[in-house]
Backbone as numpy.savetxt, mean C-alpha at the origin, in Angstrom:
# Nx Ny Nz CAx CAy CAz Cx Cy Cz
-0.97 7.51 -19.53 -1.56 6.28 -19.98 -3.06 6.30 -19.74
-3.79 5.63 -20.60 -5.24 5.55 -20.47 -5.57 4.52 -19.38
-6.77 4.73 -18.79 -7.24 3.80 -17.77 -7.95 2.63 -18.46
-7.60 1.43 -18.08 -8.25 0.21 -18.53 -8.97 -0.45 -17.39
-9.71 -1.51 -17.69 -10.47 -2.17 -16.65 -10.31 -3.69 -16.80
-10.30 -4.35 -15.63 -10.21 -5.81 -15.59 -11.39 -6.35 -14.78
-12.12 -7.30 -15.32 -13.11 -8.04 -14.56 -12.41 -9.25 -13.90
-12.29 -9.21 -12.63 -11.48 -10.22 -11.93 -12.25 -11.50 -11.66
-11.50 -12.53 -11.30 -12.16 -13.80 -10.98 -12.95 -13.76 -9.71
-12.82 -12.69 -8.91 -13.61 -12.51 -7.74 -14.84 -11.64 -7.98
-15.10 -11.35 -9.26 -16.31 -10.61 -9.61 -16.25 -9.11 -9.43
-15.04 -8.57 -9.45 -14.92 -7.13 -9.27 -14.33 -6.48 -10.57
-14.78 -5.30 -10.85 -14.30 -4.57 -12.03 -13.33 -3.50 -11.51
-12.07 -3.65 -11.90 -11.00 -2.79 -11.32 -10.34 -1.95 -12.39
-10.06 -0.69 -12.05 -9.42 0.25 -12.96 -7.92 0.12 -12.79
-7.16 0.21 -13.92 -5.71 0.10 -13.81 -5.08 0.85 -14.98
-3.74 1.14 -14.82 -2.89 1.63 -15.90 -1.69 0.72 -15.94
-1.36 0.24 -17.13 -0.26 -0.71 -17.21 0.57 -0.45 -18.47
1.89 -0.36 -18.28 2.81 -0.30 -19.40 3.74 -1.53 -19.30
3.75 -2.41 -20.30 4.62 -3.59 -20.24 6.09 -3.16 -20.24
6.96 -3.95 -19.63 8.37 -3.58 -19.56 9.10 -3.83 -20.87
10.06 -2.93 -21.17 11.05 -3.23 -22.22 12.27 -3.83 -21.59
12.40 -3.67 -20.26 13.45 -4.38 -19.49 12.76 -5.65 -18.92
13.35 -6.27 -17.94 12.73 -7.43 -17.31 11.76 -7.08 -16.20
11.92 -5.90 -15.62 11.23 -5.59 -14.36 9.96 -4.79 -14.56
9.06 -4.96 -13.60 7.85 -4.12 -13.54 7.76 -3.52 -12.11
7.63 -2.19 -12.09 7.33 -1.50 -10.83 5.82 -1.49 -10.65
5.38 -1.79 -9.44 3.94 -1.81 -9.12 3.66 -0.85 -8.00
2.76 0.10 -8.24 2.35 1.05 -7.24 1.18 0.50 -6.48
1.26 0.43 -5.13 0.20 -0.02 -4.27 -0.26 1.14 -3.37
-1.44 1.62 -3.64 -1.96 2.82 -2.98 -2.31 2.54 -1.53
-2.55 3.64 -0.82 -2.94 3.60 0.56 -4.47 3.50 0.74
-4.85 3.47 2.04 -6.26 3.40 2.40 -7.01 4.59 1.90
-8.06 4.37 1.12 -8.92 5.40 0.54 -8.14 6.33 -0.43
-7.04 5.88 -0.96 -6.31 6.62 -1.98 -6.47 5.97 -3.32
-6.08 6.64 -4.37 -6.22 6.08 -5.70 -4.97 6.31 -6.53
-5.04 5.96 -7.83 -3.86 5.98 -8.68 -3.67 7.31 -9.40
-4.32 8.36 -8.90 -4.17 9.67 -9.52 -3.27 10.61 -8.72
-2.68 10.14 -7.63 -1.90 10.99 -6.79 -0.59 11.44 -7.41
0.03 12.44 -6.81 1.24 13.01 -7.38 2.42 12.04 -7.30
2.52 11.23 -6.24 3.63 10.28 -6.14 3.56 9.22 -7.21
2.37 8.66 -7.40 2.25 7.57 -8.37 2.47 8.10 -9.80
2.00 9.27 -10.13 2.20 9.78 -11.49 3.66 10.13 -11.72
4.35 10.66 -10.69 5.77 10.94 -10.86 6.54 9.65 -11.05
6.24 8.61 -10.27 6.93 7.34 -10.41 6.65 6.71 -11.76
5.43 6.84 -12.23 5.04 6.28 -13.51 5.85 6.94 -14.66
5.98 8.25 -14.61 6.77 8.93 -15.64 8.21 8.49 -15.62
8.75 8.34 -14.42 10.16 7.93 -14.31 10.34 6.51 -14.83
9.47 5.57 -14.40 9.65 4.18 -14.73 9.44 3.95 -16.25
8.37 4.50 -16.80 8.11 4.26 -18.22 9.14 4.94 -19.10
9.68 6.09 -18.61 10.72 6.76 -19.37 12.01 5.96 -19.46
12.21 5.05 -18.54 13.39 4.19 -18.53 13.14 2.86 -19.19
11.93 2.62 -19.64 11.60 1.34 -20.24 11.22 0.26 -19.23
11.06 0.63 -17.96 10.55 -0.29 -16.98 9.06 -0.52 -17.15
8.60 -1.71 -16.80 7.15 -1.90 -16.72 6.58 -1.12 -15.55
5.30 -0.78 -15.64 4.68 -0.04 -14.57 3.18 -0.37 -14.50
2.73 -0.70 -13.29 1.32 -0.99 -13.04 0.84 -0.20 -11.85
-0.29 0.50 -12.02 -0.99 1.14 -10.91 -2.47 0.79 -11.06
-3.17 0.73 -9.94 -4.56 0.34 -10.01 -5.32 0.92 -8.81
-6.63 0.83 -8.91 -7.48 1.25 -7.79 -8.14 -0.03 -7.19
-8.01 -0.20 -5.88 -8.70 -1.28 -5.23 -10.20 -1.10 -5.43
-10.97 -2.16 -5.25 -12.42 -2.04 -5.28 -12.87 -1.03 -4.25
-13.85 -0.22 -4.61 -14.34 0.83 -3.73 -13.44 2.05 -3.67
-12.40 2.09 -4.49 -11.47 3.21 -4.53 -11.46 3.78 -5.96
-11.28 5.10 -6.08 -11.03 5.70 -7.35 -12.03 5.34 -8.41
-11.51 4.85 -9.58 -12.37 4.54 -10.74 -12.85 3.09 -10.75
-12.47 2.32 -9.76 -12.93 0.94 -9.69 -14.36 0.86 -9.14
-15.04 -0.22 -9.49 -16.37 -0.44 -8.99 -16.37 -0.83 -7.52
-17.54 -0.75 -6.92 -17.71 -1.21 -5.53 -17.80 -0.04 -4.55
-18.33 -0.38 -3.37 -18.48 0.60 -2.30 -17.28 0.48 -1.35
-16.71 1.61 -0.99 -15.55 1.59 -0.10 -15.84 0.85 1.19
-16.99 1.11 1.77 -17.28 0.51 3.08 -17.51 -1.02 3.02
-17.62 -1.55 1.83 -17.70 -3.02 1.68 -16.34 -3.66 1.66
-15.28 -2.89 1.62 -13.93 -3.41 1.46 -13.33 -3.93 2.73
-12.43 -4.88 2.59 -11.65 -5.42 3.71 -10.23 -5.66 3.22
-9.35 -5.95 4.14 -7.96 -6.29 3.74 -7.97 -7.50 2.83
-8.79 -8.51 3.15 -8.87 -9.69 2.29 -9.29 -9.34 0.88
-10.30 -8.50 0.72 -10.76 -8.16 -0.61 -9.74 -7.37 -1.39
-9.08 -6.41 -0.72 -8.09 -5.60 -1.45 -6.84 -6.40 -1.75
-6.51 -7.38 -0.92 -5.42 -8.30 -1.25 -5.78 -9.12 -2.49
-7.02 -9.61 -2.57 -7.50 -10.30 -3.74 -7.38 -9.45 -4.99
-7.78 -8.19 -4.89 -7.71 -7.26 -6.02 -6.27 -7.17 -6.50
-5.34 -6.96 -5.58 -3.92 -6.83 -5.92 -3.42 -8.09 -6.63
-3.66 -9.25 -6.08 -3.12 -10.49 -6.62 -3.80 -10.82 -7.96
-5.08 -10.53 -8.10 -5.76 -10.81 -9.36 -5.14 -9.94 -10.50
-4.87 -8.70 -10.25 -4.23 -7.85 -11.27 -2.84 -8.27 -11.55
-2.02 -8.53 -10.52 -0.65 -8.95 -10.76 -0.57 -10.22 -11.56
-1.42 -11.19 -11.26 -1.37 -12.46 -11.92 -1.89 -12.37 -13.36
-2.87 -11.49 -13.57 -3.49 -11.37 -14.90 -2.64 -10.53 -15.86
-1.91 -9.54 -15.33 -1.26 -8.58 -16.23 0.26 -8.69 -16.29
0.89 -9.14 -15.27 2.35 -9.03 -15.24 3.05 -10.39 -15.30
4.28 -10.33 -15.79 5.19 -11.51 -15.80 6.54 -11.03 -15.32
7.36 -11.96 -14.85 8.71 -11.62 -14.47 8.82 -10.95 -13.13
10.02 -10.41 -12.84 10.29 -9.84 -11.50 9.51 -8.57 -11.27
9.14 -8.38 -10.01 8.36 -7.21 -9.59 9.07 -6.44 -8.48
9.06 -5.12 -8.62 9.47 -4.23 -7.52 8.21 -3.53 -7.06
7.82 -3.77 -5.78 6.58 -3.25 -5.25 6.84 -1.96 -4.49
6.06 -0.94 -4.83 6.18 0.37 -4.17 4.89 0.63 -3.46
4.87 0.53 -2.12 3.62 0.63 -1.39 3.60 1.81 -0.44
2.49 2.52 -0.47 2.32 3.72 0.38 1.29 3.39 1.46
1.67 3.58 2.70 0.76 3.42 3.85 0.15 1.98 3.82
-1.18 1.85 3.65 -1.74 0.52 3.54 -1.11 -0.28 2.41
-0.69 0.41 1.36 0.00 -0.28 0.27 1.28 -0.98 0.71
1.90 -0.49 1.80 3.04 -1.20 2.34 2.63 -2.54 2.92
1.46 -2.61 3.58 0.94 -3.85 4.08 0.68 -4.80 2.92
0.04 -4.25 1.85 -0.25 -5.08 0.68 1.02 -5.62 0.04
2.05 -4.79 0.01 3.30 -5.23 -0.61 3.87 -6.42 0.19
3.82 -6.34 1.49 4.33 -7.43 2.34 3.49 -8.71 2.15
2.16 -8.53 2.05 1.32 -9.69 1.77 1.61 -10.32 0.41
1.96 -9.47 -0.56 2.28 -9.97 -1.88 3.54 -10.81 -1.86
4.51 -10.46 -1.02 5.72 -11.25 -0.97 5.43 -12.67 -0.49
4.44 -12.82 0.39 4.05 -14.17 0.86 3.41 -14.97 -0.24
2.60 -14.28 -1.05 1.83 -15.00 -2.06 2.65 -15.28 -3.34
3.58 -14.40 -3.68 4.25 -14.48 -4.99 5.69 -14.95 -4.85
6.21 -15.06 -3.66 7.54 -15.61 -3.49 8.62 -14.81 -4.18
9.48 -15.52 -4.94 10.64 -14.91 -5.52 10.36 -13.95 -6.66
9.11 -13.87 -7.13 8.80 -12.87 -8.16 9.00 -11.44 -7.63
8.79 -11.27 -6.34 9.04 -9.95 -5.72 10.50 -9.85 -5.36
11.17 -8.94 -6.05 12.66 -8.85 -5.84 13.05 -7.71 -4.94
12.21 -6.71 -4.76 12.56 -5.60 -3.90 11.30 -4.86 -3.48
11.39 -4.09 -2.35 10.29 -3.33 -1.82 10.74 -1.90 -1.58
9.90 -0.95 -1.96 10.06 0.43 -1.57 8.80 0.84 -0.87
8.87 1.20 0.41 7.71 1.43 1.25 7.71 2.85 1.77
6.59 3.53 1.66 6.42 4.88 2.11 5.44 4.91 3.26
5.91 5.29 4.44 5.06 5.26 5.65 4.30 3.98 5.75
4.97 2.80 5.72 4.25 1.56 5.62 3.39 1.30 6.86
2.18 0.75 6.63 1.24 0.58 7.72 0.70 -0.84 7.80
1.62 -1.85 7.89 1.09 -3.18 8.14 0.37 -3.23 9.50
-0.68 -4.04 9.55 -1.44 -4.27 10.79 -2.15 -3.01 11.29
-2.34 -2.00 10.41 -2.87 -0.73 10.92 -4.24 -0.85 11.56
-5.05 -1.81 11.06 -6.39 -1.94 11.64 -6.34 -2.28 13.14
-5.39 -3.16 13.48 -5.28 -3.63 14.87 -4.35 -2.78 15.69
-3.23 -2.33 15.11 -2.18 -1.70 15.93 -2.23 -0.17 15.93
-2.94 0.41 14.97 -2.98 1.89 14.87 -4.44 2.37 14.95
-5.31 1.84 14.13 -6.66 2.39 14.05 -7.48 2.08 15.28
-7.65 0.81 15.62 -8.50 0.43 16.73 -8.03 1.01 18.06
-6.72 0.97 18.40 -6.29 1.57 19.65 -6.49 3.08 19.68
-6.55 3.70 18.53 -6.69 5.15 18.47 -8.12 5.64 18.61
-9.10 4.73 18.64 -10.48 5.13 18.74 -10.92 5.27 20.21
-11.83 6.21 20.48 -12.35 6.33 21.82 -13.39 5.24 22.06
-13.77 5.05 23.31 -14.69 3.97 23.67 -16.05 4.11 23.01
-16.67 5.32 22.90 -17.97 5.40 22.23 -17.89 5.01 20.76
-16.79 5.36 20.08 -16.66 4.99 18.66 -16.48 3.52 18.49
-15.67 2.90 19.38 -15.53 1.47 19.35 -16.87 0.76 19.54
-17.61 1.22 20.51 -18.91 0.63 20.80 -19.84 0.80 19.59
-19.83 1.95 18.97 -20.68 2.16 17.79 -20.34 1.16 16.68
-19.04 0.96 16.44 -18.60 0.02 15.42 -19.06 -1.39 15.75
-18.90 -1.80 17.00 -19.27 -3.15 17.42 -20.80 -3.33 17.39
-21.55 -2.31 17.76 -23.02 -2.46 17.85 -23.72 -2.27 16.55
-23.25 -1.30 15.72 -23.94 -0.96 14.48 -23.20 -1.43 13.24
-21.95 -1.83 13.39 -21.16 -2.32 12.26 -20.39 -1.27 11.56
-20.52 0.04 11.94 -19.82 1.07 11.22 -19.78 2.38 12.00
-18.73 3.17 11.81 -18.67 4.56 12.29 -17.92 5.38 11.24
-18.37 6.61 11.04 -17.72 7.53 10.14 -16.71 8.39 10.89
-15.44 8.26 10.52 -14.38 8.97 11.22 -13.95 10.20 10.40
-13.72 11.34 11.04 -13.25 12.50 10.31 -11.84 12.25 9.73
-11.56 12.91 8.62 -10.29 12.74 7.97 -9.73 14.09 7.56
-8.43 14.23 7.70 -7.77 15.48 7.25 -7.64 15.52 5.71
-7.93 14.41 5.07 -7.63 14.27 3.61 -8.90 14.33 2.76
-10.09 14.62 3.35 -11.29 14.69 2.54 -12.50 14.23 3.35
-13.42 13.52 2.69 -14.63 13.07 3.31 -14.34 12.13 4.46
-15.28 12.01 5.42 -15.06 11.07 6.51 -14.85 9.62 6.03
-14.11 8.85 6.79 -13.86 7.46 6.47 -14.91 6.58 7.15
-15.67 5.78 6.41 -16.53 4.79 7.09 -15.68 3.61 7.50
-15.55 3.39 8.81 -14.79 2.27 9.36 -15.75 1.20 9.83
-15.63 0.03 9.27 -16.61 -1.02 9.55 -16.03 -2.08 10.50
-16.91 -2.76 11.17 -16.52 -3.88 12.01 -15.88 -4.97 11.18
-16.37 -5.17 9.96 -15.78 -6.18 9.06 -14.33 -5.88 8.75
-14.02 -4.58 8.52 -12.65 -4.19 8.21 -11.73 -4.52 9.40
-12.15 -4.15 10.62 -11.34 -4.39 11.77 -11.16 -5.90 12.00
-12.24 -6.63 12.00 -12.12 -8.06 12.31 -11.38 -8.82 11.21
-11.56 -8.45 9.96 -10.84 -9.14 8.88 -9.35 -8.79 8.90
-9.02 -7.54 9.30 -7.62 -7.16 9.36 -6.79 -8.05 10.26
-7.42 -8.57 11.31 -6.71 -9.44 12.24 -6.16 -10.70 11.59
-6.80 -11.11 10.46 -6.39 -12.32 9.76 -5.02 -12.15 9.11
-4.64 -10.90 8.83 -3.47 -10.63 7.99 -2.36 -9.95 8.74
-2.40 -9.90 10.07 -1.38 -9.19 10.81 -0.02 -9.89 10.67
1.04 -9.10 10.55 2.37 -9.61 10.27 3.40 -9.26 11.34
3.19 -8.25 12.13 4.25 -7.66 12.93 4.53 -8.41 14.22
3.75 -9.45 14.52 3.96 -10.21 15.75 4.93 -11.38 15.55
5.51 -11.48 14.36 6.40 -12.62 14.06 7.39 -12.13 12.99
8.50 -12.86 12.79 9.41 -12.50 11.71 8.68 -12.51 10.34
9.09 -11.63 9.47 8.54 -11.53 8.12 9.62 -11.97 7.15
9.36 -13.07 6.47 10.33 -13.69 5.58 10.36 -12.96 4.27
11.41 -12.18 4.04 11.67 -11.54 2.75 13.15 -11.22 2.72
13.86 -11.66 1.71 15.32 -11.53 1.69 15.83 -10.52 0.69
14.94 -9.88 -0.07 15.39 -8.87 -1.00 15.61 -7.50 -0.34
16.13 -6.54 -1.10 16.36 -5.19 -0.55 15.02 -4.50 -0.27
15.01 -3.76 0.85 13.86 -2.99 1.28 14.29 -1.57 1.59
13.60 -0.58 1.01 13.88 0.81 1.29 12.60 1.42 1.85
12.70 2.05 3.01 11.55 2.61 3.69 11.76 4.10 3.87
10.76 4.90 3.44 10.77 6.35 3.68 9.69 6.64 4.68
10.06 7.32 5.78 9.14 7.53 6.85 9.23 8.96 7.38
8.09 9.64 7.49 8.06 10.97 8.03 8.14 10.97 9.54
9.00 11.79 10.11 9.08 11.89 11.53 7.92 12.66 12.18
7.20 13.43 11.37 6.02 14.16 11.85 4.73 13.58 11.33
4.76 12.28 11.00 3.59 11.57 10.45 2.59 11.38 11.59
1.35 11.97 11.50 0.36 11.82 12.56 -0.38 10.49 12.51
-0.30 9.77 11.38 -1.09 8.57 11.17 -0.28 7.30 11.41
0.96 7.28 10.94 1.79 6.09 11.13 3.08 6.57 11.80
3.23 6.34 13.10 4.41 6.83 13.82 5.65 6.14 13.32
6.77 6.84 13.44 8.02 6.29 12.91 8.43 5.01 13.64
7.98 4.84 14.88 8.29 3.59 15.60 7.66 2.39 14.96
6.57 2.60 14.23 5.89 1.50 13.53 6.84 1.02 12.39
7.47 1.95 11.71 8.41 1.60 10.64 9.64 0.89 11.24
10.07 1.33 12.41 11.24 0.69 13.03 10.91 -0.77 13.43
9.70 -1.00 13.95 9.29 -2.36 14.26 9.27 -3.22 12.99
8.82 -2.70 11.89 8.85 -3.44 10.63 10.28 -3.80 10.27
11.21 -2.86 10.38 12.61 -3.17 10.12 13.12 -4.35 10.96
12.72 -4.35 12.21 13.16 -5.42 13.08 12.57 -6.78 12.67
11.37 -6.75 12.15 10.71 -8.02 11.83 11.15 -8.60 10.48
11.60 -7.77 9.55 11.98 -8.26 8.24 13.26 -9.11 8.37
13.26 -10.23 7.64 14.43 -11.11 7.68 15.57 -10.59 6.81
15.28 -9.76 5.82 16.31 -9.28 4.93 17.41 -8.48 5.67
18.68 -8.74 5.34 19.75 -7.95 5.93 19.88 -6.59 5.26
19.23 -6.41 4.13 19.37 -5.20 3.34 18.12 -4.32 3.45
17.98 -3.77 4.64 16.82 -2.88 4.93 17.35 -1.52 5.33
16.91 -0.49 4.62 17.38 0.88 4.91 16.13 1.75 5.21
16.10 2.32 6.41 15.02 3.21 6.82 15.53 4.64 6.75
14.85 5.46 5.96 15.19 6.88 5.87 14.12 7.65 6.62
14.52 8.29 7.72 13.59 9.10 8.55 13.69 10.56 8.12
12.58 11.08 7.63 12.55 12.47 7.20 11.88 13.25 8.34
12.69 13.96 9.10 12.27 14.50 10.38 11.00 15.38 10.27
10.93 16.22 9.24 9.78 17.11 9.13 8.73 16.56 8.19
8.85 15.29 7.76 7.94 14.74 6.80 6.60 14.34 7.42
5.51 14.51 6.63 4.20 14.14 7.13 3.87 12.72 6.60
2.59 12.36 6.62 2.23 11.00 6.20 2.31 10.82 4.68
1.92 11.83 3.94 1.85 11.69 2.50 3.22 11.67 1.85
4.16 12.45 2.38 5.51 12.56 1.77 5.38 12.86 0.29
4.63 13.89 -0.06 4.39 14.21 -1.45 5.00 15.59 -1.87
5.85 16.15 -1.00 6.54 17.38 -1.42 7.56 17.04 -2.50
8.01 18.02 -3.27 8.99 17.74 -4.31 10.22 17.02 -3.81
10.72 17.42 -2.65 11.92 16.76 -2.11 11.62 15.32 -1.70
10.40 15.07 -1.24 10.03 13.70 -0.86 9.93 12.82 -2.08
9.31 13.36 -3.14 9.19 12.54 -4.36 10.58 12.29 -4.98
11.47 13.25 -4.85 12.84 13.01 -5.31 13.49 11.87 -4.55
13.26 11.80 -3.24 13.80 10.67 -2.45 13.19 9.36 -2.90
11.90 9.35 -3.24 11.25 8.15 -3.71 11.88 7.67 -5.01
12.04 8.58 -5.96 12.64 8.20 -7.24 14.07 7.71 -7.06
14.80 8.38 -6.17 16.20 7.94 -5.94 16.26 6.55 -5.33
15.30 6.26 -4.43 15.29 4.90 -3.81 14.99 3.86 -4.86
14.07 4.13 -5.75 13.73 3.19 -6.80 14.88 3.04 -7.80
15.50 4.15 -8.15 16.62 4.12 -9.11 17.77 3.33 -8.57
18.00 3.38 -7.28 19.15 2.67 -6.69 18.95 1.16 -6.73
17.71 0.74 -6.88 17.46 -0.70 -6.94 17.61 -1.27 -8.35
């Protein structure tokens, strides 16, 4: 599919790919932190969904991929706005949200905003509350002080260029934390989690399972799986989870 662009009501120009459904449902891919809609998982899911006549939407948050904006200007609030602006402008009917890492957090926030339109969730190494529960506790004291004093620190990444982590990102993330209380969602939830994930430990996924109100939550722990879960066997598990819904 070709890339299109939407000028949102929040003044951002966002890149997206969208195929309307021939069925009732639309699958929505929600990317992770500093990821975009060109990854192997999203393109595999797109081929599967559109080949079945399902609707499919993928997009880049502001400051990511082909969308406008600077990455370091982004916050959870801004990326949540991006998601909701696109969903409301482009889609109708029931949605199945497929969220990877930070995209899992976004998927959970979407259930709060969209209510019964979200019928199911498929989450890959979901990272709700990662700014407060994973990122900030994992920083050493000098880096924390740099962020607090200067507003930013560049952190090394195994996945490419360093990540600029801002004070605004950390402080804004606290507004959207979910894991300290029950999470109201009653639809089916399928979680794929790598046991060897260095970024989102499997216990984080287990805590999410405990917080979700839905009785239909299945956590699949892939013992040798990493954070990306993009090997052929991992992508086959993702497609199978979506197909079962």
